[in-house]
BAVO-392460 format. One record per atom (N, C-alpha, C): residue number from 1; residue in one letter; atom name; z, x, y. Coordinates in steps of 0.1 Angstrom, whole numbers, plus 5000, padded with zeros to 4 digits. Atoms other than C-alpha are relative to their C-alpha. Example, Ala and Ser with C-alpha at 12.3 -4.5 7.8 and 13.67 -1.06 7.14 Angstrom:
<sites>
<1,"A","N",<5000,5009,4988>>
<1,"A","CA",<5078,5123,4955>>
<1,"A","C",<5000,5009,5012>>
<2,"S","N",<5000,4991,4989>>
<2,"S","CA",<5071,5137,4989>>
<2,"S","C",<5008,4992,5011>>
</sites>
This chain:
<sites>
<1,"X","N",<5008,4986,5002>>
<1,"X","CA",<7872,9243,4321>>
<1,"X","C",<4986,4996,4996>>
<2,"X","N",<5014,5003,5005>>
<2,"X","CA",<7836,9243,4318>>
<2,"X","C",<4996,5011,4988>>
<3,"X","N",<5005,4994,5011>>
<3,"X","CA",<7815,9258,4290>>
<3,"X","C",<4998,5014,5005>>
<4,"X","N",<5003,4988,4997>>
<4,"X","CA",<7804,9286,4312>>
<4,"X","C",<5012,5009,5004>>
<5,"X","N",<4986,4991,4998>>
<5,"X","CA",<7841,9297,4322>>
<5,"X","C",<5006,5006,4987>>
<6,"X","N",<4992,4997,5012>>
<6,"X","CA",<7850,9299,4286>>
<6,"X","C",<4993,5015,4993>>
<7,"X","N",<5008,4991,5005>>
<7,"X","CA",<7823,9325,4279>>
<7,"X","C",<5005,5014,5004>>
<8,"X","N",<4994,4986,4997>>
<8,"X","CA",<7835,9362,4274>>
<8,"X","C",<4989,5009,5010>>
<9,"X","N",<5010,4992,4990>>
<9,"X","CA",<7802,9375,4290>>
<9,"X","C",<4991,4991,5008>>
<10,"X","N",<5007,5007,4990>>
<10,"X","CA",<7782,9360,4320>>
<10,"X","C",<4986,5000,4994>>
<11,"X","N",<5014,5004,5002>>
<11,"X","CA",<7749,9345,4311>>
<11,"X","C",<4993,4998,5012>>
<12,"X","N",<5007,4997,4986>>
<12,"X","CA",<7721,9352,4333>>
<12,"X","C",<4986,4988,4997>>
<13,"X","N",<5011,5009,5003>>
<13,"X","CA",<7693,9324,4338>>
<13,"X","C",<4989,5010,4997>>
<14,"X","N",<5013,4993,5004>>
<14,"X","CA",<7659,9334,4322>>
<14,"X","C",<4991,4990,4995>>
<15,"X","N",<5013,5009,5005>>
<15,"X","CA",<7626,9318,4312>>
<15,"X","C",<4989,5009,4991>>
<16,"X","N",<5005,4993,5007>>
<16,"X","CA",<7615,9339,4284>>
<16,"X","C",<4996,4994,4986>>
<17,"X","N",<5006,5007,5013>>
<17,"X","CA",<7593,9332,4252>>
<17,"X","C",<5007,5009,4988>>
<18,"X","N",<4993,4995,5013>>
<18,"X","CA",<7608,9337,4217>>
<18,"X","C",<4996,4993,4989>>
<19,"X","N",<5002,5008,5013>>
<19,"X","CA",<7607,9326,4181>>
<19,"X","C",<5008,5001,4992>>
<20,"X","N",<4986,5000,5010>>
<20,"X","CA",<7632,9315,4158>>
<20,"X","C",<4993,5002,4985>>
<21,"X","N",<5003,4997,5012>>
<21,"X","CA",<7626,9333,4124>>
<21,"X","C",<5007,4996,4990>>
<22,"X","N",<4992,5005,5015>>
<22,"X","CA",<7637,9319,4089>>
<22,"X","C",<4993,5004,4990>>
<23,"X","N",<5004,4998,5013>>
<23,"X","CA",<7631,9324,4055>>
<23,"X","C",<4993,5015,4999>>
<24,"X","N",<5003,4984,4999>>
<24,"X","CA",<7628,9364,4059>>
<24,"X","C",<4988,5002,5011>>
<25,"X","N",<5011,4998,4993>>
<25,"X","CA",<7602,9358,4087>>
<25,"X","C",<4987,4993,4997>>
<26,"X","N",<5012,5002,5005>>
<26,"X","CA",<7578,9341,4068>>
<26,"X","C",<4997,4981,5005>>
<27,"X","N",<4999,5013,4991>>
<27,"X","CA",<7587,9308,4090>>
<27,"X","C",<5003,5002,5014>>
<28,"X","N",<4994,4999,4985>>
<28,"X","CA",<7588,9306,4128>>
<28,"X","C",<4998,4991,5008>>
<29,"X","N",<5002,5011,4990>>
<29,"X","CA",<7595,9282,4155>>
<29,"X","C",<5001,5006,5013>>
<30,"X","N",<4999,4998,4986>>
<30,"X","CA",<7587,9286,4190>>
<30,"X","C",<5011,4997,5010>>
<31,"X","N",<4988,5002,4992>>
<31,"X","CA",<7614,9286,4214>>
<31,"X","C",<5002,5006,5014>>
<32,"X","N",<5002,4993,4987>>
<32,"X","CA",<7620,9293,4251>>
<32,"X","C",<5018,5004,5002>>
<33,"X","N",<4985,4995,4997>>
<33,"X","CA",<7653,9314,4261>>
<33,"X","C",<5003,4996,5014>>
<34,"X","N",<4996,5005,4986>>
<34,"X","CA",<7670,9295,4290>>
<34,"X","C",<5011,5010,5007>>
<35,"X","N",<4990,4988,4994>>
<35,"X","CA",<7698,9320,4296>>
<35,"X","C",<5005,5008,4989>>
<36,"X","N",<4998,4988,5012>>
<36,"X","CA",<7711,9352,4280>>
<36,"X","C",<5010,5008,5004>>
<37,"X","N",<4990,4990,4997>>
<37,"X","CA",<7739,9375,4277>>
<37,"X","C",<4999,5012,4991>>
<38,"X","N",<5000,4991,5009>>
<38,"X","CA",<7748,9404,4257>>
<38,"X","C",<5006,4994,4987>>
<39,"X","N",<4991,5007,5012>>
<39,"X","CA",<7768,9380,4233>>
<39,"X","C",<4992,4988,4995>>
<40,"X","N",<5006,5012,5004>>
<40,"X","CA",<7744,9351,4232>>
<40,"X","C",<4990,4994,5008>>
<41,"X","N",<5011,5003,4992>>
<41,"X","CA",<7717,9328,4244>>
<41,"X","C",<5002,4983,4999>>
<42,"X","N",<5005,5012,5001>>
<42,"X","CA",<7706,9293,4250>>
<42,"X","C",<4985,4999,4999>>
<43,"X","N",<5014,5001,5006>>
<43,"X","CA",<7674,9283,4230>>
<43,"X","C",<4995,4987,5005>>
<44,"X","N",<5006,5012,5000>>
<44,"X","CA",<7652,9253,4239>>
<44,"X","C",<4990,5000,4992>>
<45,"X","N",<5010,5002,5010>>
<45,"X","CA",<7631,9239,4212>>
<45,"X","C",<4996,4985,5001>>
<46,"X","N",<5004,5011,5002>>
<46,"X","CA",<7610,9210,4205>>
<46,"X","C",<5011,4989,4995>>
<47,"X","N",<4987,5008,5009>>
<47,"X","CA",<7636,9196,4180>>
<47,"X","C",<5005,5010,4992>>
<48,"X","N",<4992,4991,5010>>
<48,"X","CA",<7664,9211,4162>>
<48,"X","C",<4998,4997,4985>>
<49,"X","N",<5001,5004,5015>>
<49,"X","CA",<7655,9195,4129>>
<49,"X","C",<4996,5010,4992>>
<50,"X","N",<5003,4990,5008>>
<50,"X","CA",<7652,9221,4101>>
<50,"X","C",<5003,5014,5005>>
<51,"X","N",<4995,4985,4994>>
<51,"X","CA",<7667,9251,4121>>
<51,"X","C",<5014,5000,4994>>
<52,"X","N",<4987,4997,5007>>
<52,"X","CA",<7696,9266,4100>>
<52,"X","C",<5009,5006,5009>>
<53,"X","N",<4988,4995,4990>>
<53,"X","CA",<7730,9277,4113>>
<53,"X","C",<4999,5014,5004>>
<54,"X","N",<5002,4986,5001>>
<54,"X","CA",<7720,9314,4109>>
<54,"X","C",<4985,5003,5001>>
<55,"X","N",<5015,4995,4998>>
<55,"X","CA",<7684,9329,4120>>
<55,"X","C",<5002,5014,5008>>
<56,"X","N",<5001,4992,4991>>
<56,"X","CA",<7669,9355,4137>>
<56,"X","C",<4992,4998,5013>>
<57,"X","N",<5006,5002,4987>>
<57,"X","CA",<7657,9355,4173>>
<57,"X","C",<4990,5011,5001>>
<58,"X","N",<5009,4988,4997>>
<58,"X","CA",<7625,9375,4181>>
<58,"X","C",<4993,4999,5012>>
<59,"X","N",<5003,5002,4984>>
<59,"X","CA",<7618,9379,4220>>
<59,"X","C",<4987,5003,5000>>
<60,"X","N",<5013,4996,4997>>
<60,"X","CA",<7582,9382,4233>>
<60,"X","C",<4997,5015,5001>>
<61,"X","N",<5001,4986,5000>>
<61,"X","CA",<7591,9419,4241>>
<61,"X","C",<5002,5008,4988>>
<62,"X","N",<5001,4993,5013>>
<62,"X","CA",<7597,9426,4204>>
<62,"X","C",<5014,5002,4997>>
<63,"X","N",<4986,4998,5002>>
<63,"X","CA",<7636,9428,4206>>
<63,"X","C",<5004,4990,4992>>
<64,"X","N",<4999,5008,5011>>
<64,"X","CA",<7652,9411,4176>>
<64,"X","C",<5019,4999,5001>>
<65,"X","N",<4985,5003,4999>>
<65,"X","CA",<7689,9392,4174>>
<65,"X","C",<5002,4993,4988>>
<66,"X","N",<4997,5010,5010>>
<66,"X","CA",<7705,9379,4145>>
<66,"X","C",<5011,4992,5006>>
<67,"X","N",<4996,5010,4994>>
<67,"X","CA",<7719,9346,4157>>
<67,"X","C",<5010,4991,4991>>
<68,"X","N",<4993,5010,5007>>
<68,"X","CA",<7747,9320,4146>>
<68,"X","C",<5001,4989,5009>>
<69,"X","N",<5000,5011,4991>>
<69,"X","CA",<7744,9287,4161>>
<69,"X","C",<5013,4995,5003>>
<70,"X","N",<4987,5004,4995>>
<70,"X","CA",<7774,9277,4182>>
<70,"X","C",<5002,4984,5004>>
<71,"X","N",<5001,5015,4997>>
<71,"X","CA",<7764,9243,4193>>
<71,"X","C",<4986,4996,5002>>
<72,"X","N",<5015,5005,4999>>
<72,"X","CA",<7732,9220,4194>>
<72,"X","C",<4999,4987,5006>>
<73,"X","N",<5004,5012,4995>>
<73,"X","CA",<7717,9192,4211>>
<73,"X","C",<4986,4997,4991>>
<74,"X","N",<5014,5002,5005>>
<74,"X","CA",<7685,9175,4204>>
<74,"X","C",<4989,5009,5001>>
<75,"X","N",<5013,4991,4996>>
<75,"X","CA",<7664,9201,4221>>
<75,"X","C",<5008,5015,5004>>
<76,"X","N",<4995,4989,4996>>
<76,"X","CA",<7688,9229,4228>>
<76,"X","C",<5009,5007,4990>>
<77,"X","N",<4991,4994,5008>>
<77,"X","CA",<7706,9253,4206>>
<77,"X","C",<5008,5014,5008>>
<78,"X","N",<4992,4988,4998>>
<78,"X","CA",<7736,9279,4217>>
<78,"X","C",<5001,5009,4992>>
<79,"X","N",<4996,4991,5010>>
<79,"X","CA",<7740,9309,4199>>
<79,"X","C",<5008,5012,5004>>
<80,"X","N",<4996,4986,4997>>
<80,"X","CA",<7759,9340,4195>>
<80,"X","C",<4994,5010,4995>>
<81,"X","N",<5008,4990,5007>>
<81,"X","CA",<7746,9372,4185>>
<81,"X","C",<5008,5008,4993>>
<82,"X","N",<4992,4993,5009>>
<82,"X","CA",<7759,9391,4155>>
<82,"X","C",<4994,5014,5000>>
<83,"X","N",<5002,4985,4999>>
<83,"X","CA",<7760,9428,4150>>
<83,"X","C",<4990,4999,4987>>
<84,"X","N",<5008,4999,5011>>
<84,"X","CA",<7731,9440,4126>>
<84,"X","C",<5008,5008,4988>>
<85,"X","N",<4995,4994,5011>>
<85,"X","CA",<7742,9451,4091>>
<85,"X","C",<4993,5010,4995>>
</sites>
């Protein structure tokens, strides 16, 4: 079974700009959103070094998502979206 088949929701391919916000938004890391669903996304970054296991994703259109890392490679981060508190 592939990773795609195990997901509860279908992710749609996309190519959108975003920022990974850490330290309450005082530090940001540019990223590209490669695919996205209502439950999560795949983010591409230059390097995953220094990116914590939880952060806020701020999309170029102003949408914000609280994220938890589910998997990571050298340049990709798979995240699930968490409900806002």
